[in-house]
PDB file of N, CA, C and O in Angstrom:
ATOM      1  N   MET A   1     -44.680 -15.338 -20.667  1.00  0.00           N
ATOM      2  CA  MET A   1     -44.506 -14.548 -19.401  1.00  0.00           C
ATOM      3  C   MET A   1     -45.656 -14.750 -18.566  1.00  0.00           C
ATOM      4  O   MET A   1     -45.622 -15.059 -17.375  1.00  0.00           O
ATOM      5  N   LYS A   2     -46.873 -14.520 -19.405  1.00  0.00           N
ATOM      6  CA  LYS A   2     -48.278 -14.637 -18.653  1.00  0.00           C
ATOM      7  C   LYS A   2     -48.407 -15.814 -17.985  1.00  0.00           C
ATOM      8  O   LYS A   2     -48.850 -15.732 -16.839  1.00  0.00           O
ATOM      9  N   VAL A   3     -48.072 -17.125 -18.505  1.00  0.00           N
ATOM     10  CA  VAL A   3     -48.043 -18.434 -18.198  1.00  0.00           C
ATOM     11  C   VAL A   3     -47.308 -18.631 -16.891  1.00  0.00           C
ATOM     12  O   VAL A   3     -47.720 -19.245 -15.907  1.00  0.00           O
ATOM     13  N   THR A   4     -46.185 -18.025 -17.040  1.00  0.00           N
ATOM     14  CA  THR A   4     -45.092 -18.309 -15.768  1.00  0.00           C
ATOM     15  C   THR A   4     -45.713 -17.492 -14.519  1.00  0.00           C
ATOM     16  O   THR A   4     -45.622 -18.005 -13.404  1.00  0.00           O
ATOM     17  N   VAL A   5     -46.307 -16.304 -14.665  1.00  0.00           N
ATOM     18  CA  VAL A   5     -47.031 -15.532 -13.582  1.00  0.00           C
ATOM     19  C   VAL A   5     -48.064 -16.351 -13.010  1.00  0.00           C
ATOM     20  O   VAL A   5     -48.239 -16.538 -11.806  1.00  0.00           O
ATOM     21  N   LEU A   6     -48.776 -16.854 -14.017  1.00  0.00           N
ATOM     22  CA  LEU A   6     -49.983 -17.641 -13.466  1.00  0.00           C
ATOM     23  C   LEU A   6     -49.618 -18.889 -12.496  1.00  0.00           C
ATOM     24  O   LEU A   6     -50.224 -19.206 -11.472  1.00  0.00           O
ATOM     25  N   ARG A   7     -48.432 -19.550 -13.089  1.00  0.00           N
ATOM     26  CA  ARG A   7     -47.974 -20.576 -12.380  1.00  0.00           C
ATOM     27  C   ARG A   7     -47.409 -20.351 -11.146  1.00  0.00           C
ATOM     28  O   ARG A   7     -47.407 -21.278 -10.337  1.00  0.00           O
ATOM     29  N   ALA A   8     -46.878 -19.172 -10.824  1.00  0.00           N
ATOM     30  CA  ALA A   8     -46.367 -18.561  -9.572  1.00  0.00           C
ATOM     31  C   ALA A   8     -47.398 -18.681  -8.389  1.00  0.00           C
ATOM     32  O   ALA A   8     -47.034 -18.768  -7.216  1.00  0.00           O
ATOM     33  N   VAL A   9     -48.579 -18.679  -8.750  1.00  0.00           N
ATOM     34  CA  VAL A   9     -49.765 -18.464  -7.725  1.00  0.00           C
ATOM     35  C   VAL A   9     -49.805 -19.712  -7.052  1.00  0.00           C
ATOM     36  O   VAL A   9     -49.884 -19.654  -5.825  1.00  0.00           O
ATOM     37  N   PRO A  10     -49.764 -20.972  -7.659  1.00  0.00           N
ATOM     38  CA  PRO A  10     -49.974 -22.318  -6.942  1.00  0.00           C
ATOM     39  C   PRO A  10     -48.538 -22.553  -6.168  1.00  0.00           C
ATOM     40  O   PRO A  10     -48.539 -23.217  -5.132  1.00  0.00           O
ATOM     41  N   ILE A  11     -47.380 -22.028  -6.657  1.00  0.00           N
ATOM     42  CA  ILE A  11     -46.039 -22.157  -5.810  1.00  0.00           C
ATOM     43  C   ILE A  11     -46.043 -21.503  -4.594  1.00  0.00           C
ATOM     44  O   ILE A  11     -45.599 -21.969  -3.545  1.00  0.00           O
ATOM     45  N   LEU A  12     -46.640 -20.222  -4.772  1.00  0.00           N
ATOM     46  CA  LEU A  12     -46.907 -19.327  -3.543  1.00  0.00           C
ATOM     47  C   LEU A  12     -47.841 -20.075  -2.526  1.00  0.00           C
ATOM     48  O   LEU A  12     -47.613 -20.057  -1.317  1.00  0.00           O
ATOM     49  N   GLY A  13     -48.941 -20.755  -3.109  1.00  0.00           N
ATOM     50  CA  GLY A  13     -49.688 -21.454  -2.176  1.00  0.00           C
ATOM     51  C   GLY A  13     -48.981 -22.524  -1.235  1.00  0.00           C
ATOM     52  O   GLY A  13     -49.088 -22.665  -0.016  1.00  0.00           O
ATOM     53  N   TRP A  14     -48.227 -23.237  -2.159  1.00  0.00           N
ATOM     54  CA  TRP A  14     -47.382 -24.488  -1.701  1.00  0.00           C
ATOM     55  C   TRP A  14     -46.461 -23.731  -0.668  1.00  0.00           C
ATOM     56  O   TRP A  14     -46.364 -24.261   0.438  1.00  0.00           O
ATOM     57  N   LEU A  15     -45.907 -22.787  -0.847  1.00  0.00           N
ATOM     58  CA  LEU A  15     -44.781 -22.142   0.155  1.00  0.00           C
ATOM     59  C   LEU A  15     -45.672 -21.735   1.379  1.00  0.00           C
ATOM     60  O   LEU A  15     -45.236 -22.031   2.491  1.00  0.00           O
ATOM     61  N   TYR A  16     -46.853 -21.099   1.291  1.00  0.00           N
ATOM     62  CA  TYR A  16     -47.583 -20.740   2.405  1.00  0.00           C
ATOM     63  C   TYR A  16     -48.105 -22.077   3.359  1.00  0.00           C
ATOM     64  O   TYR A  16     -48.244 -22.066   4.582  1.00  0.00           O
ATOM     65  N   VAL A  17     -48.338 -23.173   2.473  1.00  0.00           N
ATOM     66  CA  VAL A  17     -48.754 -24.429   3.044  1.00  0.00           C
ATOM     67  C   VAL A  17     -47.439 -24.944   4.010  1.00  0.00           C
ATOM     68  O   VAL A  17     -47.566 -25.355   5.164  1.00  0.00           O
ATOM     69  N   ALA A  18     -46.327 -24.842   3.372  1.00  0.00           N
ATOM     70  CA  ALA A  18     -44.890 -25.355   3.858  1.00  0.00           C
ATOM     71  C   ALA A  18     -44.652 -24.461   5.167  1.00  0.00           C
ATOM     72  O   ALA A  18     -44.349 -25.004   6.229  1.00  0.00           O
ATOM     73  N   ALA A  19     -44.786 -23.209   5.067  1.00  0.00           N
ATOM     74  CA  ALA A  19     -44.682 -22.160   6.237  1.00  0.00           C
ATOM     75  C   ALA A  19     -45.677 -22.433   7.345  1.00  0.00           C
ATOM     76  O   ALA A  19     -45.399 -22.263   8.532  1.00  0.00           O
ATOM     77  N   GLY A  20     -46.812 -22.849   6.920  1.00  0.00           N
ATOM     78  CA  GLY A  20     -47.710 -23.134   8.067  1.00  0.00           C
ATOM     79  C   GLY A  20     -47.440 -24.557   8.920  1.00  0.00           C
ATOM     80  O   GLY A  20     -47.599 -24.740  10.127  1.00  0.00           O
ATOM     81  N   ILE A  21     -47.018 -25.426   7.980  1.00  0.00           N
ATOM     82  CA  ILE A  21     -46.632 -26.756   8.691  1.00  0.00           C
ATOM     83  C   ILE A  21     -45.178 -26.498   9.703  1.00  0.00           C
ATOM     84  O   ILE A  21     -45.031 -26.944  10.841  1.00  0.00           O
ATOM     85  N   LEU A  22     -44.339 -25.785   9.049  1.00  0.00           N
ATOM     86  CA  LEU A  22     -43.135 -25.376   9.772  1.00  0.00           C
ATOM     87  C   LEU A  22     -43.717 -24.476  11.120  1.00  0.00           C
ATOM     88  O   LEU A  22     -43.225 -24.755  12.213  1.00  0.00           O
ATOM     89  N   ALA A  23     -44.523 -23.646  11.063  1.00  0.00           N
ATOM     90  CA  ALA A  23     -44.947 -22.949  12.173  1.00  0.00           C
ATOM     91  C   ALA A  23     -45.518 -23.865  13.124  1.00  0.00           C
ATOM     92  O   ALA A  23     -45.331 -23.675  14.326  1.00  0.00           O
ATOM     93  N   ALA A  24     -46.265 -24.937  12.668  1.00  0.00           N
ATOM     94  CA  ALA A  24     -47.035 -25.830  13.492  1.00  0.00           C
ATOM     95  C   ALA A  24     -45.839 -26.724  14.374  1.00  0.00           C
ATOM     96  O   ALA A  24     -45.812 -26.909  15.591  1.00  0.00           O
ATOM     97  N   LEU A  25     -45.046 -27.117  13.526  1.00  0.00           N
ATOM     98  CA  LEU A  25     -43.837 -28.058  13.928  1.00  0.00           C
ATOM     99  C   LEU A  25     -43.074 -27.269  14.959  1.00  0.00           C
ATOM    100  O   LEU A  25     -42.647 -27.920  15.913  1.00  0.00           O
ATOM    101  N   THR A  26     -42.855 -26.114  14.932  1.00  0.00           N
ATOM    102  CA  THR A  26     -42.043 -25.320  15.888  1.00  0.00           C
ATOM    103  C   THR A  26     -42.914 -24.583  16.927  1.00  0.00           C
ATOM    104  O   THR A  26     -42.428 -23.664  17.587  1.00  0.00           O
ATOM    105  N   ASN A  27     -44.111 -24.949  17.071  1.00  0.00           N
ATOM    106  CA  ASN A  27     -44.942 -24.421  17.910  1.00  0.00           C
ATOM    107  C   ASN A  27     -45.194 -22.871  17.921  1.00  0.00           C
ATOM    108  O   ASN A  27     -45.424 -22.258  18.964  1.00  0.00           O
ATOM    109  N   ASN A  28     -45.131 -22.268  16.647  1.00  0.00           N
ATOM    110  CA  ASN A  28     -45.183 -20.943  16.464  1.00  0.00           C
ATOM    111  C   ASN A  28     -46.571 -20.563  15.742  1.00  0.00           C
ATOM    112  O   ASN A  28     -46.584 -19.565  15.023  1.00  0.00           O
ATOM    113  N   VAL A  29     -47.526 -21.189  15.880  1.00  0.00           N
ATOM    114  CA  VAL A  29     -48.769 -20.973  15.127  1.00  0.00           C
ATOM    115  C   VAL A  29     -49.251 -19.660  15.337  1.00  0.00           C
ATOM    116  O   VAL A  29     -49.351 -19.330  16.519  1.00  0.00           O
ATOM    117  N   PRO A  30     -49.604 -18.753  14.401  1.00  0.00           N
ATOM    118  CA  PRO A  30     -50.008 -17.360  14.502  1.00  0.00           C
ATOM    119  C   PRO A  30     -51.382 -17.381  15.345  1.00  0.00           C
ATOM    120  O   PRO A  30     -52.205 -18.272  15.140  1.00  0.00           O
ATOM    121  N   ALA A  31     -51.595 -16.396  16.274  1.00  0.00           N
ATOM    122  CA  ALA A  31     -52.770 -16.158  16.886  1.00  0.00           C
ATOM    123  C   ALA A  31     -54.047 -15.583  15.998  1.00  0.00           C
ATOM    124  O   ALA A  31     -55.252 -15.705  16.220  1.00  0.00           O
ATOM    125  N   ASN A  32     -53.432 -14.986  15.034  1.00  0.00           N
ATOM    126  CA  ASN A  32     -54.492 -14.416  14.036  1.00  0.00           C
ATOM    127  C   ASN A  32     -55.282 -15.698  13.451  1.00  0.00           C
ATOM    128  O   ASN A  32     -54.743 -16.736  13.067  1.00  0.00           O
ATOM    129  N   ARG A  33     -56.653 -15.422  13.458  1.00  0.00           N
ATOM    130  CA  ARG A  33     -57.446 -16.450  13.009  1.00  0.00           C
ATOM    131  C   ARG A  33     -57.712 -16.501  11.630  1.00  0.00           C
ATOM    132  O   ARG A  33     -58.114 -17.545  11.117  1.00  0.00           O
ATOM    133  N   LEU A  34     -57.501 -15.337  10.893  1.00  0.00           N
ATOM    134  CA  LEU A  34     -57.554 -15.106   9.619  1.00  0.00           C
ATOM    135  C   LEU A  34     -56.412 -15.903   8.810  1.00  0.00           C
ATOM    136  O   LEU A  34     -56.655 -16.680   7.887  1.00  0.00           O
ATOM    137  N   LEU A  35     -55.121 -15.589   9.302  1.00  0.00           N
ATOM    138  CA  LEU A  35     -54.011 -16.442   8.924  1.00  0.00           C
ATOM    139  C   LEU A  35     -54.227 -17.710   8.945  1.00  0.00           C
ATOM    140  O   LEU A  35     -53.990 -18.282   7.881  1.00  0.00           O
ATOM    141  N   ARG A  36     -54.651 -18.434   9.922  1.00  0.00           N
ATOM    142  CA  ARG A  36     -55.038 -19.812  10.090  1.00  0.00           C
ATOM    143  C   ARG A  36     -56.146 -20.244   9.234  1.00  0.00           C
ATOM    144  O   ARG A  36     -56.091 -21.298   8.600  1.00  0.00           O
ATOM    145  N   ALA A  37     -57.163 -19.444   9.204  1.00  0.00           N
ATOM    146  CA  ALA A  37     -58.342 -19.805   8.023  1.00  0.00           C
ATOM    147  C   ALA A  37     -57.557 -19.825   6.663  1.00  0.00           C
ATOM    148  O   ALA A  37     -57.624 -20.830   5.955  1.00  0.00           O
ATOM    149  N   VAL A  38     -56.969 -18.963   6.363  1.00  0.00           N
ATOM    150  CA  VAL A  38     -56.201 -18.978   4.984  1.00  0.00           C
ATOM    151  C   VAL A  38     -55.484 -20.179   4.873  1.00  0.00           C
ATOM    152  O   VAL A  38     -55.616 -20.863   3.857  1.00  0.00           O
ATOM    153  N   PHE A  39     -54.697 -20.544   5.845  1.00  0.00           N
ATOM    154  CA  PHE A  39     -53.887 -21.637   5.663  1.00  0.00           C
ATOM    155  C   PHE A  39     -54.556 -23.019   5.264  1.00  0.00           C
ATOM    156  O   PHE A  39     -54.061 -23.805   4.456  1.00  0.00           O
ATOM    157  N   TRP A  40     -55.912 -23.231   6.036  1.00  0.00           N
ATOM    158  CA  TRP A  40     -56.626 -24.391   5.979  1.00  0.00           C
ATOM    159  C   TRP A  40     -57.432 -24.263   4.416  1.00  0.00           C
ATOM    160  O   TRP A  40     -57.644 -25.282   3.760  1.00  0.00           O
ATOM    161  N   ILE A  41     -57.816 -22.985   3.954  1.00  0.00           N
ATOM    162  CA  ILE A  41     -58.216 -22.947   2.706  1.00  0.00           C
ATOM    163  C   ILE A  41     -57.300 -23.203   1.630  1.00  0.00           C
ATOM    164  O   ILE A  41     -57.654 -23.788   0.607  1.00  0.00           O
ATOM    165  N   ASP A  42     -56.055 -22.757   1.841  1.00  0.00           N
ATOM    166  CA  ASP A  42     -54.788 -22.891   0.805  1.00  0.00           C
ATOM    167  C   ASP A  42     -54.606 -24.549   0.845  1.00  0.00           C
ATOM    168  O   ASP A  42     -54.453 -25.152  -0.217  1.00  0.00           O
ATOM    169  N   VAL A  43     -54.629 -25.246   2.095  1.00  0.00           N
ATOM    170  CA  VAL A  43     -54.363 -26.782   2.007  1.00  0.00           C
ATOM    171  C   VAL A  43     -55.602 -27.386   1.298  1.00  0.00           C
ATOM    172  O   VAL A  43     -55.387 -28.384   0.610  1.00  0.00           O
ATOM    173  N   PHE A  44     -56.702 -26.979   1.363  1.00  0.00           N
ATOM    174  CA  PHE A  44     -57.893 -27.708   0.694  1.00  0.00           C
ATOM    175  C   PHE A  44     -57.563 -27.583  -0.687  1.00  0.00           C
ATOM    176  O   PHE A  44     -57.533 -28.582  -1.405  1.00  0.00           O
ATOM    177  N   LEU A  45     -57.279 -26.293  -1.179  1.00  0.00           N
ATOM    178  CA  LEU A  45     -57.110 -25.863  -2.688  1.00  0.00           C
ATOM    179  C   LEU A  45     -55.946 -26.595  -3.083  1.00  0.00           C
ATOM    180  O   LEU A  45     -56.081 -27.303  -4.082  1.00  0.00           O
ATOM    181  N   SER A  46     -54.876 -26.579  -2.537  1.00  0.00           N
ATOM    182  CA  SER A  46     -53.572 -27.313  -3.094  1.00  0.00           C
ATOM    183  C   SER A  46     -53.723 -28.619  -3.220  1.00  0.00           C
ATOM    184  O   SER A  46     -53.378 -29.196  -4.251  1.00  0.00           O
ATOM    185  N   VAL A  47     -54.350 -29.353  -2.009  1.00  0.00           N
ATOM    186  CA  VAL A  47     -54.321 -30.548  -2.020  1.00  0.00           C
ATOM    187  C   VAL A  47     -55.540 -31.172  -2.654  1.00  0.00           C
ATOM    188  O   VAL A  47     -55.393 -31.903  -3.634  1.00  0.00           O
ATOM    189  N   VAL A  48     -56.735 -30.926  -2.154  1.00  0.00           N
ATOM    190  CA  VAL A  48     -58.062 -31.444  -2.740  1.00  0.00           C
ATOM    191  C   VAL A  48     -58.530 -31.241  -3.910  1.00  0.00           C
ATOM    192  O   VAL A  48     -59.093 -32.107  -4.580  1.00  0.00           O
ATOM    193  N   VAL A  49     -58.312 -29.933  -4.300  1.00  0.00           N
ATOM    194  CA  VAL A  49     -58.982 -29.491  -5.670  1.00  0.00           C
ATOM    195  C   VAL A  49     -57.962 -29.548  -6.782  1.00  0.00           C
ATOM    196  O   VAL A  49     -58.351 -29.481  -7.948  1.00  0.00           O
ATOM    197  N   HIS A  50     -56.557 -29.679  -6.466  1.00  0.00           N
ATOM    198  CA  HIS A  50     -55.626 -29.939  -7.412  1.00  0.00           C
ATOM    199  C   HIS A  50     -55.848 -31.496  -7.672  1.00  0.00           C
ATOM    200  O   HIS A  50     -56.020 -31.902  -8.822  1.00  0.00           O
ATOM    201  N   ALA A  51     -55.841 -32.293  -6.663  1.00  0.00           N
ATOM    202  CA  ALA A  51     -56.029 -33.671  -6.921  1.00  0.00           C
ATOM    203  C   ALA A  51     -57.383 -33.922  -7.815  1.00  0.00           C
ATOM    204  O   ALA A  51     -57.347 -34.833  -8.642  1.00  0.00           O
ATOM    205  N   ALA A  52     -58.365 -33.276  -7.696  1.00  0.00           N
ATOM    206  CA  ALA A  52     -59.537 -33.473  -8.382  1.00  0.00           C
ATOM    207  C   ALA A  52     -59.419 -33.167  -9.769  1.00  0.00           C
ATOM    208  O   ALA A  52     -60.154 -33.723 -10.585  1.00  0.00           O
ATOM    209  N   GLN A  53     -58.535 -32.309 -10.117  1.00  0.00           N
ATOM    210  CA  GLN A  53     -58.318 -31.971 -11.663  1.00  0.00           C
ATOM    211  C   GLN A  53     -57.448 -32.945 -12.181  1.00  0.00           C
ATOM    212  O   GLN A  53     -57.311 -32.823 -13.398  1.00  0.00           O
ATOM    213  N   ILE A  54     -56.741 -33.973 -11.626  1.00  0.00           N
ATOM    214  CA  ILE A  54     -55.908 -34.857 -12.453  1.00  0.00           C
ATOM    215  C   ILE A  54     -56.747 -35.652 -13.570  1.00  0.00           C
ATOM    216  O   ILE A  54     -56.261 -35.886 -14.676  1.00  0.00           O
ATOM    217  N   PRO A  55     -57.983 -36.032 -13.218  1.00  0.00           N
ATOM    218  CA  PRO A  55     -58.556 -36.689 -14.394  1.00  0.00           C
ATOM    219  C   PRO A  55     -58.839 -35.965 -15.599  1.00  0.00           C
ATOM    220  O   PRO A  55     -58.873 -36.471 -16.721  1.00  0.00           O
ATOM    221  N   ALA A  56     -59.050 -34.705 -15.308  1.00  0.00           N
ATOM    222  CA  ALA A  56     -59.385 -33.850 -16.588  1.00  0.00           C
ATOM    223  C   ALA A  56     -58.071 -33.571 -17.196  1.00  0.00           C
ATOM    224  O   ALA A  56     -57.973 -33.488 -18.420  1.00  0.00           O
ATOM    225  N   ALA A  57     -56.994 -33.413 -16.372  1.00  0.00           N
ATOM    226  CA  ALA A  57     -55.632 -33.046 -16.975  1.00  0.00           C
ATOM    227  C   ALA A  57     -55.117 -34.340 -17.739  1.00  0.00           C
ATOM    228  O   ALA A  57     -54.403 -34.201 -18.732  1.00  0.00           O
ATOM    229  N   LEU A  58     -55.483 -35.612 -17.273  1.00  0.00           N
ATOM    230  CA  LEU A  58     -54.883 -36.866 -18.009  1.00  0.00           C
ATOM    231  C   LEU A  58     -55.758 -36.968 -19.430  1.00  0.00           C
ATOM    232  O   LEU A  58     -55.236 -37.342 -20.480  1.00  0.00           O
ATOM    233  N   ARG A  59     -56.972 -36.634 -19.332  1.00  0.00           N
ATOM    234  CA  ARG A  59     -57.625 -36.527 -20.671  1.00  0.00           C
ATOM    235  C   ARG A  59     -57.138 -35.601 -21.508  1.00  0.00           C
ATOM    236  O   ARG A  59     -57.003 -35.891 -22.696  1.00  0.00           O
ATOM    237  N   THR A  60     -56.814 -34.411 -21.056  1.00  0.00           N
ATOM    238  CA  THR A  60     -56.266 -33.286 -21.808  1.00  0.00           C
ATOM    239  C   THR A  60     -54.843 -33.693 -22.519  1.00  0.00           C
ATOM    240  O   THR A  60     -54.663 -33.668 -23.736  1.00  0.00           O
ATOM    241  N   ALA A  61     -54.003 -34.020 -21.675  1.00  0.00           N
ATOM    242  CA  ALA A  61     -52.625 -34.348 -22.157  1.00  0.00           C
ATOM    243  C   ALA A  61     -52.384 -35.825 -22.424  1.00  0.00           C
ATOM    244  O   ALA A  61     -51.327 -36.416 -22.204  1.00  0.00           O
ATOM    245  N   LYS A  62     -53.624 -36.405 -22.983  1.00  0.00           N
ATOM    246  CA  LYS A  62     -53.593 -37.955 -23.469  1.00  0.00           C
ATOM    247  C   LYS A  62     -52.435 -37.995 -24.684  1.00  0.00           C
ATOM    248  O   LYS A  62     -51.540 -38.840 -24.673  1.00  0.00           O
ATOM    249  N   ASP A  63     -52.558 -37.021 -25.686  1.00  0.00           N
ATOM    250  CA  ASP A  63     -51.794 -37.189 -26.919  1.00  0.00           C
ATOM    251  C   ASP A  63     -50.694 -35.982 -26.798  1.00  0.00           C
ATOM    252  O   ASP A  63     -50.325 -35.432 -27.836  1.00  0.00           O
ATOM    253  N   SER A  64     -50.248 -35.631 -25.719  1.00  0.00           N
ATOM    254  CA  SER A  64     -49.076 -34.565 -25.460  1.00  0.00           C
ATOM    255  C   SER A  64     -47.891 -35.345 -25.496  1.00  0.00           C
ATOM    256  O   SER A  64     -46.904 -34.614 -25.577  1.00  0.00           O
ATOM    257  N   GLY A  65     -47.613 -36.562 -25.466  1.00  0.00           N
ATOM    258  CA  GLY A  65     -46.405 -37.063 -25.370  1.00  0.00           C
ATOM    259  C   GLY A  65     -45.782 -37.315 -23.715  1.00  0.00           C
ATOM    260  O   GLY A  65     -44.772 -37.965 -23.445  1.00  0.00           O
ATOM    261  N   ARG A  66     -46.582 -36.693 -22.841  1.00  0.00           N
ATOM    262  CA  ARG A  66     -46.082 -36.696 -21.441  1.00  0.00           C
ATOM    263  C   ARG A  66     -46.705 -37.931 -20.983  1.00  0.00           C
ATOM    264  O   ARG A  66     -47.704 -38.402 -21.527  1.00  0.00           O
ATOM    265  N   SER A  67     -46.015 -38.546 -19.809  1.00  0.00           N
ATOM    266  CA  SER A  67     -46.478 -39.650 -19.164  1.00  0.00           C
ATOM    267  C   SER A  67     -47.638 -39.163 -18.272  1.00  0.00           C
ATOM    268  O   SER A  67     -47.768 -38.010 -17.859  1.00  0.00           O
ATOM    269  N   PRO A  68     -48.565 -40.326 -18.002  1.00  0.00           N
ATOM    270  CA  PRO A  68     -49.639 -40.106 -17.098  1.00  0.00           C
ATOM    271  C   PRO A  68     -49.051 -39.545 -15.604  1.00  0.00           C
ATOM    272  O   PRO A  68     -49.575 -38.605 -15.006  1.00  0.00           O
ATOM    273  N   VAL A  69     -47.895 -40.276 -15.124  1.00  0.00           N
ATOM    274  CA  VAL A  69     -47.542 -39.808 -13.844  1.00  0.00           C
ATOM    275  C   VAL A  69     -47.000 -38.464 -14.034  1.00  0.00           C
ATOM    276  O   VAL A  69     -47.359 -37.734 -13.109  1.00  0.00           O
ATOM    277  N   GLU A  70     -46.228 -37.838 -14.940  1.00  0.00           N
ATOM    278  CA  GLU A  70     -45.681 -36.631 -15.035  1.00  0.00           C
ATOM    279  C   GLU A  70     -47.008 -35.607 -15.102  1.00  0.00           C
ATOM    280  O   GLU A  70     -46.979 -34.548 -14.475  1.00  0.00           O
ATOM    281  N   THR A  71     -48.072 -35.959 -15.835  1.00  0.00           N
ATOM    282  CA  THR A  71     -49.278 -35.200 -15.738  1.00  0.00           C
ATOM    283  C   THR A  71     -49.650 -34.902 -14.568  1.00  0.00           C
ATOM    284  O   THR A  71     -49.731 -33.757 -14.121  1.00  0.00           O
ATOM    285  N   ALA A  72     -49.960 -36.145 -13.864  1.00  0.00           N
ATOM    286  CA  ALA A  72     -50.467 -35.975 -12.460  1.00  0.00           C
ATOM    287  C   ALA A  72     -49.673 -35.377 -11.499  1.00  0.00           C
ATOM    288  O   ALA A  72     -50.314 -34.826 -10.604  1.00  0.00           O
ATOM    289  N   VAL A  73     -48.456 -35.321 -11.416  1.00  0.00           N
ATOM    290  CA  VAL A  73     -47.663 -34.744 -10.504  1.00  0.00           C
ATOM    291  C   VAL A  73     -47.504 -33.047 -10.938  1.00  0.00           C
ATOM    292  O   VAL A  73     -47.508 -32.161 -10.084  1.00  0.00           O
ATOM    293  N   LEU A  74     -47.385 -32.824 -12.211  1.00  0.00           N
ATOM    294  CA  LEU A  74     -47.408 -31.341 -12.308  1.00  0.00           C
ATOM    295  C   LEU A  74     -48.943 -30.700 -12.215  1.00  0.00           C
ATOM    296  O   LEU A  74     -49.097 -29.491 -12.047  1.00  0.00           O
ATOM    297  N   THR A  75     -49.981 -31.551 -12.330  1.00  0.00           N
ATOM    298  CA  THR A  75     -51.358 -31.068 -12.079  1.00  0.00           C
ATOM    299  C   THR A  75     -51.386 -30.848 -10.451  1.00  0.00           C
ATOM    300  O   THR A  75     -51.944 -29.881  -9.931  1.00  0.00           O
ATOM    301  N   GLN A  76     -50.784 -31.763  -9.804  1.00  0.00           N
ATOM    302  CA  GLN A  76     -50.996 -31.814  -8.411  1.00  0.00           C
ATOM    303  C   GLN A  76     -50.113 -30.350  -7.745  1.00  0.00           C
ATOM    304  O   GLN A  76     -50.447 -29.716  -6.744  1.00  0.00           O
ATOM    305  N   ILE A  77     -49.124 -30.124  -8.491  1.00  0.00           N
ATOM    306  CA  ILE A  77     -48.174 -28.855  -7.984  1.00  0.00           C
ATOM    307  C   ILE A  77     -48.802 -27.596  -8.536  1.00  0.00           C
ATOM    308  O   ILE A  77     -48.826 -26.576  -7.848  1.00  0.00           O
ATOM    309  N   PHE A  78     -49.384 -27.636  -9.931  1.00  0.00           N
ATOM    310  CA  PHE A  78     -49.774 -26.361 -10.417  1.00  0.00           C
ATOM    311  C   PHE A  78     -51.131 -26.263 -10.631  1.00  0.00           C
ATOM    312  O   PHE A  78     -51.574 -25.154 -10.932  1.00  0.00           O
ATOM    313  N   GLY A  79     -51.930 -27.265 -10.530  1.00  0.00           N
ATOM    314  CA  GLY A  79     -53.349 -27.298 -10.669  1.00  0.00           C
ATOM    315  C   GLY A  79     -53.769 -26.943 -12.301  1.00  0.00           C
ATOM    316  O   GLY A  79     -53.006 -27.194 -13.234  1.00  0.00           O
ATOM    317  N   LEU A  80     -54.907 -26.415 -12.443  1.00  0.00           N
ATOM    318  CA  LEU A  80     -55.008 -26.190 -13.913  1.00  0.00           C
ATOM    319  C   LEU A  80     -54.320 -25.200 -14.545  1.00  0.00           C
ATOM    320  O   LEU A  80     -54.500 -25.034 -15.751  1.00  0.00           O
ATOM    321  N   THR A  81     -53.344 -24.313 -13.759  1.00  0.00           N
ATOM    322  CA  THR A  81     -52.483 -23.337 -14.300  1.00  0.00           C
ATOM    323  C   THR A  81     -51.442 -24.280 -15.077  1.00  0.00           C
ATOM    324  O   THR A  81     -50.617 -23.715 -15.795  1.00  0.00           O
ATOM    325  N   TRP A  82     -51.424 -25.606 -14.987  1.00  0.00           N
ATOM    326  CA  TRP A  82     -50.423 -26.226 -15.860  1.00  0.00           C
ATOM    327  C   TRP A  82     -51.163 -26.869 -16.882  1.00  0.00           C
ATOM    328  O   TRP A  82     -50.839 -26.665 -18.052  1.00  0.00           O
ATOM    329  N   TRP A  83     -52.172 -27.664 -16.588  1.00  0.00           N
ATOM    330  CA  TRP A  83     -52.927 -28.528 -17.900  1.00  0.00           C
ATOM    331  C   TRP A  83     -53.663 -27.606 -18.817  1.00  0.00           C
ATOM    332  O   TRP A  83     -53.764 -27.897 -20.009  1.00  0.00           O
ATOM    333  N   LYS A  84     -54.210 -26.455 -18.307  1.00  0.00           N
ATOM    334  CA  LYS A  84     -54.861 -25.430 -19.076  1.00  0.00           C
ATOM    335  C   LYS A  84     -53.976 -24.759 -20.299  1.00  0.00           C
ATOM    336  O   LYS A  84     -54.344 -24.395 -21.416  1.00  0.00           O
ATOM    337  N   THR A  85     -52.740 -24.732 -19.709  1.00  0.00           N
ATOM    338  CA  THR A  85     -51.908 -23.639 -20.388  1.00  0.00           C
ATOM    339  C   THR A  85     -50.979 -24.380 -21.293  1.00  0.00           C
ATOM    340  O   THR A  85     -50.062 -23.749 -21.818  1.00  0.00           O
ATOM    341  N   GLN A  86     -51.124 -25.660 -21.528  1.00  0.00           N
ATOM    342  CA  GLN A  86     -49.994 -26.342 -22.119  1.00  0.00           C
ATOM    343  C   GLN A  86     -49.837 -25.678 -23.666  1.00  0.00           C
ATOM    344  O   GLN A  86     -48.719 -25.473 -24.139  1.00  0.00           O
ATOM    345  N   GLU A  87     -50.921 -25.403 -24.309  1.00  0.00           N
ATOM    346  CA  GLU A  87     -50.846 -24.749 -25.587  1.00  0.00           C
ATOM    347  C   GLU A  87     -50.032 -23.554 -25.638  1.00  0.00           C
ATOM    348  O   GLU A  87     -49.236 -23.291 -26.540  1.00  0.00           O
ATOM    349  N   ALA A  88     -50.287 -22.805 -24.562  1.00  0.00           N
ATOM    350  CA  ALA A  88     -49.803 -21.378 -24.494  1.00  0.00           C
ATOM    351  C   ALA A  88     -48.219 -21.335 -24.038  1.00  0.00           C
ATOM    352  O   ALA A  88     -47.509 -20.356 -24.271  1.00  0.00           O
ATOM    353  N   ALA A  89     -47.747 -22.540 -23.349  1.00  0.00           N
ATOM    354  CA  ALA A  89     -46.424 -22.716 -23.018  1.00  0.00           C
ATOM    355  C   ALA A  89     -45.697 -22.931 -24.270  1.00  0.00           C
ATOM    356  O   ALA A  89     -44.481 -23.117 -24.254  1.00  0.00           O
TER     357      ALA A  89
END
């Protein structure tokens, strides 16, 4: 249960990114600067930081039976809440 809750955090982050992109495409960007700042922080964490974790995830999952592509995709989606919790799951 704890792992599922931890993995919900990056999913909520990706949903916020999607909502922000949809808002931009429909010209409904919020006037609130804090909401816009949180969006850009979320984009950085979801895209850049998750991507930076892929090499460590590949080393960790080397003998797990998962393909490197699957490991990279799941790490990009869930970040360390995926690859750090493999034994717990």
